[in-house]
VMD Tcl script that builds the backbone (N, CA, C; Angstrom):
set m [mol new atoms 351]
animate dup $m
set s [atomselect $m all]
$s set {name element resname resid chain x y z} {
  {N N GLN 1 A 0.844 -1.181 0.000}
  {CA C GLN 1 A 0.000 0.000 0.000}
  {C C GLN 1 A 0.890 1.245 0.000}
  {N N VAL 2 A 0.397 2.297 -0.656}
  {CA C VAL 2 A 1.186 3.521 -0.747}
  {C C VAL 2 A 1.385 4.115 0.640}
  {N N GLN 3 A 2.556 4.689 0.843}
  {CA C GLN 3 A 2.875 5.356 2.098}
  {C C GLN 3 A 2.759 6.859 1.907}
  {N N LEU 4 A 2.188 7.519 2.910}
  {CA C LEU 4 A 1.991 8.958 2.840}
  {C C LEU 4 A 2.584 9.613 4.082}
  {N N VAL 5 A 3.252 10.738 3.902}
  {CA C VAL 5 A 3.853 11.453 5.016}
  {C C VAL 5 A 3.421 12.909 4.961}
  {N N GLU 6 A 2.773 13.353 6.049}
  {CA C GLU 6 A 2.317 14.726 6.137}
  {C C GLU 6 A 3.331 15.582 6.882}
  {N N SER 7 A 3.410 16.859 6.514}
  {CA C SER 7 A 4.297 17.782 7.210}
  {C C SER 7 A 3.804 19.206 7.024}
  {N N GLY 8 A 4.357 20.117 7.827}
  {CA C GLY 8 A 4.071 21.528 7.647}
  {C C GLY 8 A 3.166 22.155 8.688}
  {N N GLY 9 A 2.651 21.361 9.614}
  {CA C GLY 9 A 1.778 21.923 10.632}
  {C C GLY 9 A 2.533 22.777 11.628}
  {N N GLY 10 A 1.774 23.407 12.536}
  {CA C GLY 10 A 2.399 24.238 13.555}
  {C C GLY 10 A 1.383 25.079 14.277}
  {N N LEU 11 A 1.896 26.013 15.065}
  {CA C LEU 11 A 1.059 26.946 15.814}
  {C C LEU 11 A 1.048 28.281 15.083}
  {N N VAL 12 A -0.149 28.809 14.847}
  {CA C VAL 12 A -0.273 30.063 14.111}
  {C C VAL 12 A -1.398 30.888 14.730}
  {N N GLN 13 A -1.314 32.175 14.592}
  {CA C GLN 13 A -2.348 33.054 15.138}
  {C C GLN 13 A -3.534 33.186 14.188}
  {N N LEU 14 A -4.637 33.606 14.732}
  {CA C LEU 14 A -5.841 33.862 13.949}
  {C C LEU 14 A -5.508 34.719 12.731}
  {N N GLY 15 A -5.969 34.266 11.570}
  {CA C GLY 15 A -5.718 34.994 10.331}
  {C C GLY 15 A -4.418 34.657 9.636}
  {N N GLY 16 A -3.605 33.828 10.269}
  {CA C GLY 16 A -2.321 33.470 9.691}
  {C C GLY 16 A -2.421 32.398 8.617}
  {N N SER 17 A -1.259 31.954 8.153}
  {CA C SER 17 A -1.189 30.968 7.075}
  {C C SER 17 A -0.202 29.857 7.395}
  {N N LEU 18 A -0.461 28.714 6.830}
  {CA C LEU 18 A 0.449 27.567 6.879}
  {C C LEU 18 A 0.342 26.833 5.554}
  {N N ARG 19 A 1.398 26.113 5.211}
  {CA C ARG 19 A 1.377 25.276 4.015}
  {C C ARG 19 A 1.706 23.848 4.409}
  {N N LEU 20 A 0.742 22.963 4.194}
  {CA C LEU 20 A 0.943 21.551 4.485}
  {C C LEU 20 A 1.402 20.819 3.225}
  {N N SER 21 A 2.222 19.792 3.438}
  {CA C SER 21 A 2.686 18.947 2.343}
  {C C SER 21 A 2.355 17.495 2.636}
  {N N CYS 22 A 2.073 16.754 1.581}
  {CA C CYS 22 A 1.837 15.316 1.690}
  {C C CYS 22 A 2.670 14.641 0.612}
  {N N ALA 23 A 3.655 13.877 1.038}
  {CA C ALA 23 A 4.525 13.166 0.111}
  {C C ALA 23 A 4.112 11.710 0.036}
  {N N ALA 24 A 3.872 11.237 -1.180}
  {CA C ALA 24 A 3.461 9.847 -1.389}
  {C C ALA 24 A 4.618 9.019 -1.936}
  {N N SER 25 A 4.605 7.733 -1.590}
  {CA C SER 25 A 5.688 6.840 -2.043}
  {C C SER 25 A 5.496 6.407 -3.480}
  {N N GLY 26 A 4.315 6.701 -4.044}
  {CA C GLY 26 A 4.042 6.345 -5.424}
  {C C GLY 26 A 2.973 7.251 -6.007}
  {N N SER 27 A 2.619 6.987 -7.256}
  {CA C SER 27 A 1.631 7.814 -7.931}
  {C C SER 27 A 0.207 7.459 -7.481}
  {N N ILE 28 A -0.588 8.469 -7.203}
  {CA C ILE 28 A -1.986 8.283 -6.797}
  {C C ILE 28 A -2.836 9.211 -7.636}
  {N N PHE 29 A -3.917 8.697 -8.247}
  {CA C PHE 29 A -4.733 9.517 -9.123}
  {C C PHE 29 A -5.424 10.649 -8.372}
  {N N SER 30 A -6.049 10.313 -7.267}
  {CA C SER 30 A -6.810 11.305 -6.515}
  {C C SER 30 A -6.426 11.249 -5.047}
  {N N MET 31 A -6.087 12.406 -4.488}
  {CA C MET 31 A -5.648 12.478 -3.095}
  {C C MET 31 A -6.466 13.524 -2.362}
  {N N GLY 32 A -6.490 13.382 -1.053}
  {CA C GLY 32 A -7.262 14.344 -0.286}
  {C C GLY 32 A -6.644 14.644 1.062}
  {N N TRP 33 A -7.074 15.750 1.641}
  {CA C TRP 33 A -6.734 16.123 3.008}
  {C C TRP 33 A -7.975 15.932 3.885}
  {N N TYR 34 A -7.736 15.407 5.058}
  {CA C TYR 34 A -8.784 15.229 6.042}
  {C C TYR 34 A -8.265 15.799 7.363}
  {N N ARG 35 A -9.174 16.115 8.274}
  {CA C ARG 35 A -8.734 16.615 9.567}
  {C C ARG 35 A -9.629 16.062 10.672}
  {N N GLN 36 A -9.033 15.985 11.854}
  {CA C GLN 36 A -9.772 15.509 13.012}
  {C C GLN 36 A -9.455 16.391 14.202}
  {N N ALA 37 A -10.472 17.044 14.696}
  {CA C ALA 37 A -10.331 17.873 15.886}
  {C C ALA 37 A -10.616 17.024 17.118}
  {N N PRO 38 A -10.136 17.425 18.274}
  {CA C PRO 38 A -10.369 16.648 19.505}
  {C C PRO 38 A -11.857 16.419 19.747}
  {N N GLY 39 A -12.213 15.171 19.972}
  {CA C GLY 39 A -13.595 14.836 20.270}
  {C C GLY 39 A -14.515 14.795 19.069}
  {N N LYS 40 A -13.971 14.967 17.876}
  {CA C LYS 40 A -14.800 14.978 16.672}
  {C C LYS 40 A -14.345 13.908 15.691}
  {N N GLN 41 A -15.222 13.578 14.763}
  {CA C GLN 41 A -14.874 12.615 13.731}
  {C C GLN 41 A -13.978 13.255 12.674}
  {N N ARG 42 A -13.224 12.414 12.001}
  {CA C ARG 42 A -12.401 12.886 10.897}
  {C C ARG 42 A -13.314 13.397 9.790}
  {N N GLU 43 A -12.948 14.518 9.191}
  {CA C GLU 43 A -13.782 15.106 8.149}
  {C C GLU 43 A -12.952 15.513 6.941}
  {N N LEU 44 A -13.624 15.607 5.818}
  {CA C LEU 44 A -12.978 16.015 4.575}
  {C C LEU 44 A -12.582 17.486 4.637}
  {N N VAL 45 A -11.393 17.779 4.092}
  {CA C VAL 45 A -10.979 19.168 3.874}
  {C C VAL 45 A -11.065 19.467 2.372}
  {N N ALA 46 A -10.348 18.661 1.578}
  {CA C ALA 46 A -10.339 18.876 0.132}
  {C C ALA 46 A -9.708 17.694 -0.562}
  {N N THR 47 A -10.058 17.512 -1.839}
  {CA C THR 47 A -9.432 16.473 -2.649}
  {C C THR 47 A -9.010 17.063 -3.990}
  {N N VAL 48 A -8.050 16.395 -4.637}
  {CA C VAL 48 A -7.563 16.832 -5.943}
  {C C VAL 48 A -7.109 15.628 -6.748}
  {N N THR 49 A -7.379 15.647 -8.049}
  {CA C THR 49 A -6.898 14.581 -8.927}
  {C C THR 49 A -5.578 15.007 -9.574}
  {N N SER 50 A -4.941 14.065 -10.245}
  {CA C SER 50 A -3.698 14.388 -10.947}
  {C C SER 50 A -3.949 15.380 -12.070}
  {N N GLY 51 A -5.198 15.458 -12.540}
  {CA C GLY 51 A -5.542 16.412 -13.587}
  {C C GLY 51 A -5.935 17.774 -13.068}
  {N N GLY 52 A -6.028 17.915 -11.753}
  {CA C GLY 52 A -6.320 19.208 -11.151}
  {C C GLY 52 A -7.760 19.427 -10.735}
  {N N SER 53 A -8.632 18.443 -10.910}
  {CA C SER 53 A -10.015 18.584 -10.440}
  {C C SER 53 A -10.035 18.565 -8.925}
  {N N THR 54 A -10.850 19.432 -8.336}
  {CA C THR 54 A -10.848 19.568 -6.878}
  {C C THR 54 A -12.257 19.498 -6.294}
  {N N LEU 55 A -12.285 19.183 -5.003}
  {CA C LEU 55 A -13.515 19.209 -4.223}
  {C C LEU 55 A -13.144 19.782 -2.866}
  {N N TYR 56 A -13.892 20.784 -2.401}
  {CA C TYR 56 A -13.582 21.424 -1.121}
  {C C TYR 56 A -14.771 21.340 -0.169}
  {N N ALA 57 A -14.454 21.179 1.097}
  {CA C ALA 57 A -15.479 21.333 2.114}
  {C C ALA 57 A -15.900 22.805 2.162}
  {N N ASP 58 A -17.170 23.058 2.442}
  {CA C ASP 58 A -17.659 24.433 2.476}
  {C C ASP 58 A -16.899 25.297 3.477}
  {N N SER 59 A -16.463 24.691 4.552}
  {CA C SER 59 A -15.804 25.440 5.623}
  {C C SER 59 A -14.442 25.995 5.226}
  {N N VAL 60 A -13.836 25.450 4.165}
  {CA C VAL 60 A -12.501 25.906 3.763}
  {C C VAL 60 A -12.476 26.488 2.362}
  {N N LYS 61 A -13.594 26.419 1.672}
  {CA C LYS 61 A -13.651 26.898 0.292}
  {C C LYS 61 A -13.236 28.362 0.225}
  {N N GLY 62 A -12.300 28.655 -0.676}
  {CA C GLY 62 A -11.814 30.018 -0.837}
  {C C GLY 62 A -10.658 30.384 0.073}
  {N N ARG 63 A -10.382 29.553 1.072}
  {CA C ARG 63 A -9.277 29.845 2.009}
  {C C ARG 63 A -8.113 28.872 1.867}
  {N N PHE 64 A -8.377 27.635 1.465}
  {CA C PHE 64 A -7.376 26.565 1.446}
  {C C PHE 64 A -7.169 26.033 0.020}
  {N N PRO 65 A -6.501 26.740 -0.844}
  {CA C PRO 65 A -6.254 26.190 -2.176}
  {C C PRO 65 A -5.361 24.956 -2.117}
  {N N LEU 66 A -5.707 23.984 -2.930}
  {CA C LEU 66 A -5.033 22.688 -2.951}
  {C C LEU 66 A -4.307 22.544 -4.282}
  {N N SER 67 A -3.116 21.993 -4.232}
  {CA C SER 67 A -2.363 21.779 -5.465}
  {C C SER 67 A -1.558 20.509 -5.374}
  {N N ARG 68 A -1.059 20.063 -6.529}
  {CA C ARG 68 A -0.243 18.851 -6.594}
  {C C ARG 68 A 0.937 19.071 -7.521}
  {N N ASP 69 A 2.034 18.402 -7.179}
  {CA C ASP 69 A 3.181 18.290 -8.062}
  {C C ASP 69 A 3.300 16.799 -8.377}
  {N N THR 70 A 2.736 16.377 -9.506}
  {CA C THR 70 A 2.711 14.951 -9.818}
  {C C THR 70 A 4.106 14.395 -10.075}
  {N N SER 71 A 5.032 15.252 -10.493}
  {CA C SER 71 A 6.407 14.777 -10.729}
  {C C SER 71 A 7.083 14.380 -9.430}
  {N N LYS 72 A 6.600 14.952 -8.315}
  {CA C LYS 72 A 7.173 14.642 -7.002}
  {C C LYS 72 A 6.223 13.808 -6.148}
  {N N ASN 73 A 5.077 13.425 -6.711}
  {CA C ASN 73 A 4.063 12.692 -5.935}
  {C C ASN 73 A 3.746 13.417 -4.629}
  {N N THR 74 A 3.615 14.713 -4.710}
  {CA C THR 74 A 3.393 15.534 -3.522}
  {C C THR 74 A 2.178 16.427 -3.712}
  {N N MET 75 A 1.412 16.568 -2.621}
  {CA C MET 75 A 0.216 17.407 -2.615}
  {C C MET 75 A 0.410 18.488 -1.566}
  {N N TYR 76 A -0.097 19.674 -1.854}
  {CA C TYR 76 A 0.078 20.803 -0.947}
  {C C TYR 76 A -1.285 21.390 -0.575}
  {N N LEU 77 A -1.391 21.850 0.656}
  {CA C LEU 77 A -2.578 22.556 1.110}
  {C C LEU 77 A -2.133 23.905 1.673}
  {N N GLN 78 A -2.427 24.959 0.961}
  {CA C GLN 78 A -2.110 26.301 1.425}
  {C C GLN 78 A -3.271 26.779 2.293}
  {N N MET 79 A -3.020 26.969 3.555}
  {CA C MET 79 A -4.072 27.320 4.510}
  {C C MET 79 A -3.958 28.804 4.836}
  {N N ASN 80 A -4.939 29.568 4.403}
  {CA C ASN 80 A -4.953 31.014 4.617}
  {C C ASN 80 A -6.122 31.415 5.509}
  {N N LEU 81 A -6.008 32.594 6.098}
  {CA C LEU 81 A -7.081 33.131 6.949}
  {C C LEU 81 A -7.533 32.102 7.986}
  {N N LEU 82 A -6.572 31.526 8.656}
  {CA C LEU 82 A -6.861 30.447 9.589}
  {C C LEU 82 A -7.707 30.925 10.768}
  {N N LYS 83 A -8.573 30.027 11.215}
  {CA C LYS 83 A -9.485 30.298 12.323}
  {C C LYS 83 A -9.252 29.265 13.424}
  {N N PRO 84 A -9.630 29.565 14.645}
  {CA C PRO 84 A -9.464 28.579 15.719}
  {C C PRO 84 A -10.169 27.254 15.408}
  {N N GLU 85 A -11.274 27.292 14.702}
  {CA C GLU 85 A -11.989 26.056 14.371}
  {C C GLU 85 A -11.273 25.215 13.329}
  {N N ASP 86 A -10.184 25.714 12.761}
  {CA C ASP 86 A -9.351 24.917 11.861}
  {C C ASP 86 A -8.351 24.066 12.640}
  {N N THR 87 A -8.276 24.270 13.936}
  {CA C THR 87 A -7.372 23.491 14.772}
  {C C THR 87 A -7.738 22.015 14.720}
  {N N ALA 88 A -6.763 21.193 14.333}
  {CA C ALA 88 A -7.000 19.751 14.168}
  {C C ALA 88 A -5.703 19.084 13.761}
  {N N VAL 89 A -5.733 17.761 13.756}
  {CA C VAL 89 A -4.655 16.997 13.124}
  {C C VAL 89 A -5.076 16.772 11.675}
  {N N TYR 90 A -4.182 17.084 10.758}
  {CA C TYR 90 A -4.480 16.990 9.336}
  {C C TYR 90 A -3.784 15.764 8.753}
  {N N TYR 91 A -4.539 15.010 7.982}
  {CA C TYR 91 A -4.052 13.786 7.366}
  {C C TYR 91 A -4.280 13.844 5.860}
  {N N CYS 92 A -3.447 13.116 5.122}
  {CA C CYS 92 A -3.712 12.953 3.694}
  {C C CYS 92 A -3.948 11.476 3.390}
  {N N ALA 93 A -4.659 11.240 2.302}
  {CA C ALA 93 A -5.018 9.873 1.937}
  {C C ALA 93 A -5.478 9.837 0.490}
  {N N PRO 94 A -5.404 8.669 -0.147}
  {CA C PRO 94 A -6.063 8.526 -1.450}
  {C C PRO 94 A -7.552 8.779 -1.265}
  {N N ALA 95 A -8.183 9.415 -2.244}
  {CA C ALA 95 A -9.568 9.842 -2.047}
  {C C ALA 95 A -10.355 9.791 -3.344}
  {N N ASP 96 A -11.660 9.780 -3.198}
  {CA C ASP 96 A -12.580 9.883 -4.330}
  {C C ASP 96 A -12.913 11.364 -4.492}
  {N N VAL 97 A -12.503 11.960 -5.602}
  {CA C VAL 97 A -12.675 13.410 -5.762}
  {C C VAL 97 A -14.146 13.776 -5.925}
  {N N ASN 98 A -14.980 12.805 -6.330}
  {CA C ASN 98 A -16.399 13.130 -6.532}
  {C C ASN 98 A -17.180 13.138 -5.226}
  {N N THR 99 A -16.825 12.256 -4.323}
  {CA C THR 99 A -17.558 12.143 -3.066}
  {C C THR 99 A -16.778 12.660 -1.866}
  {N N GLY 100 A -15.462 12.768 -2.004}
  {CA C GLY 100 A -14.641 13.191 -0.885}
  {C C GLY 100 A -14.373 12.103 0.129}
  {N N THR 101 A -14.789 10.892 -0.177}
  {CA C THR 101 A -14.589 9.792 0.773}
  {C C THR 101 A -13.281 9.066 0.489}
  {N N THR 102 A -12.863 8.298 1.453}
  {CA C THR 102 A -11.647 7.505 1.309}
  {C C THR 102 A -11.839 6.140 1.941}
  {N N ARG 103 A -11.167 5.157 1.382}
  {CA C ARG 103 A -11.176 3.805 1.956}
  {C C ARG 103 A -9.839 3.500 2.620}
  {N N TYR 104 A -9.002 4.496 2.703}
  {CA C TYR 104 A -7.666 4.335 3.274}
  {C C TYR 104 A -7.771 3.935 4.729}
  {N N ASP 105 A -6.940 2.972 5.135}
  {CA C ASP 105 A -6.997 2.528 6.520}
  {C C ASP 105 A -5.625 2.470 7.168}
  {N N SER 106 A -4.647 3.103 6.532}
  {CA C SER 106 A -3.289 3.114 7.090}
  {C C SER 106 A -2.894 4.543 7.470}
  {N N TRP 107 A -3.758 5.186 8.219}
  {CA C TRP 107 A -3.518 6.572 8.596}
  {C C TRP 107 A -2.211 6.726 9.361}
  {N N GLY 108 A -1.460 7.763 8.999}
  {CA C GLY 108 A -0.213 8.057 9.694}
  {C C GLY 108 A -0.477 8.935 10.909}
  {N N GLN 109 A 0.560 9.612 11.367}
  {CA C GLN 109 A 0.422 10.475 12.537}
  {C C GLN 109 A -0.210 11.814 12.201}
  {N N GLY 110 A -0.216 12.163 10.932}
  {CA C GLY 110 A -0.760 13.447 10.547}
  {C C GLY 110 A 0.147 14.585 10.973}
  {N N THR 111 A -0.335 15.791 10.778}
  {CA C THR 111 A 0.404 16.972 11.199}
  {C C THR 111 A -0.555 17.908 11.944}
  {N N GLN 112 A -0.130 18.351 13.117}
  {CA C GLN 112 A -0.982 19.149 13.987}
  {C C GLN 112 A -0.992 20.605 13.540}
  {N N VAL 113 A -2.190 21.145 13.420}
  {CA C VAL 113 A -2.365 22.571 13.154}
  {C C VAL 113 A -3.137 23.166 14.323}
  {N N THR 114 A -2.557 24.185 14.929}
  {CA C THR 114 A -3.200 24.847 16.051}
  {C C THR 114 A -3.291 26.338 15.757}
  {N N VAL 115 A -4.513 26.856 15.836}
  {CA C VAL 115 A -4.742 28.274 15.558}
  {C C VAL 115 A -5.179 28.948 16.856}
  {N N SER 116 A -4.401 29.909 17.280}
  {CA C SER 116 A -4.722 30.613 18.523}
  {C C SER 116 A -5.459 31.907 18.223}
  {N N SER 117 A -6.332 32.263 19.159}
  {CA C SER 117 A -7.105 33.497 18.987}
  {C C SER 117 A -6.524 34.635 19.814}
}
mol reanalyze $m
mol bondsrecalc $m
mol representation Tube
mol addrep $m
């Protein structure tokens, strides 16, 4: 199974920015970012195909542009105008760009994003 490594999280103030990276061990047609806040279920953030088609959760639409470098098997999430409710552990996984769902079951440690007010 493909291995994925997330990086780029950190502590940032309200309104700040972070850029997350997801490096894959191989080529994946469609990838996505998911997040899980304390006490909540994991939820979709955004997905992107190798062709550039995207799907965004309403809560991040317009703030978190998603991109991919297929030559490096890497996906990026540029997080702008961050809010305290964006605080969560962020994970990447192979995903269905039409539904935003994933069947991935080898979740890594993710990368922690904390937004202070």
